[in-house]
C-alpha positions in Angstrom: 57.4 210.4 -2.1 61.1 211.9 -0.8 63.9 212.8 -2.6 66.0 210.3 -3.4 69.7 211.1 -2.0 72.2 211.9 -4.8 76.0 211.9 -4.5 78.4 213.7 -6.8 81.9 212.0 -7.9 84.6 214.9 -8.7 87.5 214.2 -10.9 89.9 216.7 -11.2 92.6 215.6 -13.6 95.5 218.5 -13.2 95.2 222.9 -13.3 94.6 222.9 -17.1 92.4 220.2 -17.6 88.4 220.2 -17.2 87.0 218.6 -14.2 84.4 215.8 -14.5 81.5 215.2 -12.4 79.5 212.4 -12.0 76.1 212.0 -10.4 75.5 208.7 -8.7 72.5 208.1 -6.6 72.5 206.1 -3.5 71.1 203.2 -5.4 73.3 202.4 -7.5 76.1 203.8 -4.9 75.1 201.3 -2.6 74.8 198.2 -5.3 78.3 199.2 -6.2 79.5 198.4 -2.3 77.4 195.1 -2.4 79.2 194.0 -5.8 82.8 195.2 -4.7 82.4 193.5 -1.8 81.3 190.4 -3.3 83.9 190.7 -5.9 86.3 190.9 -2.8 84.9 187.9 -0.8 85.0 185.6 -4.3 88.3 186.6 -4.7 89.8 185.9 -1.3 87.3 182.3 -1.6 89.4 182.1 -4.9 93.0 182.4 -3.3 92.3 180.2 -0.5 90.7 177.6 -2.5 94.0 177.8 -4.8 96.3 177.9 -1.7 94.5 174.6 -0.4 95.1 172.8 -3.7 98.7 174.1 -3.9 99.2 172.1 -0.6 97.1 169.4 -1.8 99.0 169.0 -5.0 102.4 168.8 -2.7 100.6 166.8 -0.4 100.1 164.5 -3.1 103.0 164.5 -4.4 105.2 163.2 -1.2 102.4 161.0 -1.2 103.1 159.5 -4.4 107.0 159.4 -3.7 106.1 157.6 -0.2 104.3 154.9 -2.0 106.8 154.5 -4.8 109.5 154.3 -1.7 107.1 151.3 0.0 106.7 149.5 -3.1 110.3 149.3 -3.7 110.6 148.2 0.0 107.8 145.7 -0.3 109.2 143.9 -3.4 112.5 143.8 -1.9 110.9 142.4 1.4 109.5 140.0 -0.9 112.0 138.8 -2.7 114.7 139.0 0.4 112.0 136.5 1.9 112.0 134.2 -1.8 115.9 134.2 -1.4 115.4 133.4 2.5 113.0 130.4 1.5 115.4 129.1 -1.1 118.3 129.2 1.8 116.3 126.9 3.7 115.1 124.5 1.5 119.1 124.3 0.5 119.8 123.6 4.3 117.0 121.3 4.8 118.5 119.7 1.8 121.6 119.6 3.3 120.5 118.2 6.6 118.6 115.5 4.9 121.8 114.3 3.1 123.8 114.4 6.8 121.3 112.4 8.3 121.5 109.7 5.0 125.6 109.5 5.6 124.9 108.8 9.2 121.9 106.9 9.1 120.2 109.1 11.0 116.7 109.4 11.1 116.2 109.0 7.0 112.1 109.8 7.2 112.8 113.1 9.2 112.0 114.9 6.2 109.3 112.1 4.4 106.2 114.3 5.6 107.9 117.8 5.5 105.4 120.5 6.7 107.9 123.3 5.2 106.0 124.3 2.4 108.2 126.9 0.9 107.0 130.9 0.6 103.2 131.2 0.2 102.6 127.9 0.3 99.2 126.8 0.0 98.3 130.3 -1.6 99.3 131.9 -4.4 103.0 132.7 -4.0 105.4 135.9 -3.7 107.1 135.3 -7.2 103.6 135.1 -8.6 102.0 138.1 -6.6 104.7 140.4 -7.3 104.0 140.6 -11.3 101.1 142.2 -10.1 101.6 144.0 -7.0 100.1 147.4 -8.5 96.8 146.0 -8.3 97.3 143.5 -5.3 100.0 145.1 -2.9 97.4 144.5 0.6 97.0 140.8 -0.5 101.1 140.8 -1.1 101.8 142.7 2.1 99.2 140.0 4.1 101.3 137.3 2.9 104.6 139.2 3.3 103.6 138.7 6.9 102.3 135.0 6.6 105.2 134.1 5.4 107.5 135.7 8.2 105.4 133.9 10.7 105.9 130.6 8.7 109.8 131.4 8.3 110.5 132.4 12.0 108.8 128.4 12.7 110.9 127.4 10.0 114.3 128.6 11.3 113.4 127.4 15.0 113.1 124.0 13.7 115.9 123.8 11.4 118.0 125.1 14.3 116.6 122.3 16.0 117.5 120.1 13.7 121.1 121.0 13.2 121.2 120.8 17.4 120.0 117.4 17.0 123.0 116.4 14.3 125.3 118.2 16.5 124.4 116.3 20.0 124.6 113.2 17.2 128.1 113.6 15.5 129.6 114.6 19.0 128.5 111.6 20.0 129.9 109.9 17.4 133.2 111.4 17.5 135.0 109.1 19.6 133.6 105.9 17.3 134.6 108.1 14.0 138.2 108.7 15.7 138.6 105.4 16.3 137.7 103.7 12.8 141.0 102.7 11.0 140.5 105.0 8.1 144.0 105.8 6.1 146.5 103.7 5.3 149.3 103.2 7.3 152.1 103.4 4.8 152.9 104.5 1.3 153.5 102.2 -1.1 152.3 99.5 -3.7 149.7 96.8 -2.3 151.4 93.6 -4.1 149.1 91.4 -1.9 145.5 91.3 -1.3 143.0 90.0 1.6 142.2 86.4 -0.1 143.3 83.3 -0.4 146.8 82.8 -1.9 150.1 80.5 -2.1 151.9 80.6 0.9 155.4 81.9 -0.7 157.4 79.8 2.1 155.2 76.8 2.3 154.2 76.2 -1.3 150.5 75.5 0.3 147.3 77.6 -0.3 146.2 79.9 2.5 143.7 82.6 3.7 146.1 86.0 4.0 144.3 88.0 6.6 145.5 91.1 5.5 147.1 93.4 2.8 151.0 93.7 2.1 152.1 97.1 0.9 155.5 97.3 -0.6 157.6 100.2 0.2 161.0 100.7 1.0 163.3 99.9 4.6 162.5 102.8 6.9 159.3 104.4 5.3 157.4 105.7 8.4 154.0 103.0 9.5 151.6 105.6 11.1 148.0 104.8 13.1 144.9 104.9 11.0 143.4 106.0 13.7 143.1 106.6 17.5 144.2 103.8 20.4 145.9 101.8 22.5 148.8 100.0 21.7 148.4 95.8 23.4 151.2 94.8 22.0 154.9 96.0 20.6 157.2 93.1 20.0 159.0 90.3 18.0 157.0 87.0 16.5 158.3 84.8 14.4 155.8 85.2 11.0 156.0 88.9 11.6 158.7 89.7 13.0 158.6 93.1 15.2 154.9 93.9 15.1 152.6 96.4 16.9 149.2 95.6 17.8 146.7 98.8 18.4 143.2 98.3 20.3 140.9 101.6 19.1 137.6 100.3 20.9 134.5 99.8 19.3 135.5 96.1 18.6 138.3 97.6 16.1 141.8 96.1 16.5 144.8 96.2 13.7 148.3 95.1 13.4 151.2 96.2 11.6 154.3 93.4 10.6 157.2 93.0 9.5 159.0 96.7 10.6 163.0 97.4 11.3 162.2 99.9 14.2 159.2 100.0 17.0 158.5 103.5 18.4 155.3 102.3 19.8 155.3 101.1 23.3 152.5 98.7 24.8 150.2 100.6 26.7 150.7 103.9 25.0 148.1 105.9 23.6 148.3 106.6 19.9 146.5 109.4 17.6 145.6 108.9 13.9 148.8 109.6 11.9 150.9 109.4 14.8 154.2 107.0 13.2 154.2 104.1 15.4 157.0 101.8 13.5 159.3 101.8 10.2 158.9 99.6 7.7 161.4 97.1 7.5 161.8 93.3 6.4 161.7 90.8 9.6 160.3 87.6 10.2 158.9 85.4 7.3 159.2 88.4 4.6 160.3 87.9 1.0 161.5 91.5 0.6 160.6 95.3 2.7 156.5 95.6 2.6 154.3 96.5 5.9 152.1 93.7 6.0 148.7 95.4 7.8 145.7 93.7 9.4 142.4 94.7 10.5 140.2 93.0 12.8 136.4 93.3 13.9 135.1 91.7 17.2 138.2 89.6 16.4 137.1 88.7 12.8 140.0 89.3 9.7 138.0 92.2 7.5 139.7 93.5 4.3 141.6 96.7 5.1 141.1 98.2 2.0 137.3 98.6 2.9 138.7 100.9 5.7 141.0 102.8 4.0 139.8 106.3 2.8 142.6 108.0 1.5 143.7 105.1 -0.6 
């Protein structure tokens, strides 16, 4: 067997100190080198793993912040959809009231397909309470409700568009219905049978008498065309207006007439002044409303009395 190699390690600490010698065999030296290399590799691996862990920890923190932000956004979106659905519900009720008021498609919402947020499934409000556990379902529900609300908005726009067309068609009719009192005062005689103050016989009073001072303005209660402006024995100075759609009005006992035959007048326009002309026992306005030639109670058409 050959002689094993040995290595001498000398440590010289200083000029006055003793030199130290260490004899190391080749086998031990190689083992030490290998051990040092393994330690260096382990240290390097540890440092790399630590760096990766720090990076992942930072990424995890960022991810948590992002998830929290997204959760807040999802919550805001869900609450916004709930508020929007409530608003749509109020609009549907308002449209239904308008349709009822104008006698237009009363059964329009009889089979209402607009079911509300989360209709047919768990509502958004309920899902918000368990959002942490069911966030994916909540997001899916929001997508479904967004699609449904888009359809609802389109339907609501069409509904109001139909109403607008209807009201525009009815605008002329609405402006032609006598709906305001033609003079301010006190109603001293209504639309009823009464004893005639001149003959003493019971007759039908075909209008109402509004007692007020001489010279008070008389206004047109609706748009129309003056068909008569002059004097008659019983009514003194009288004006007759044709409003169209079967409506006519008469104004008697005036002191002065402003409206002339053939003149177009607007609702609220002064057409005469109260007087005491014709068969009258005192200053007042005799006001009649005729529908299709038949006298009707003027008070049924007065909205500002």
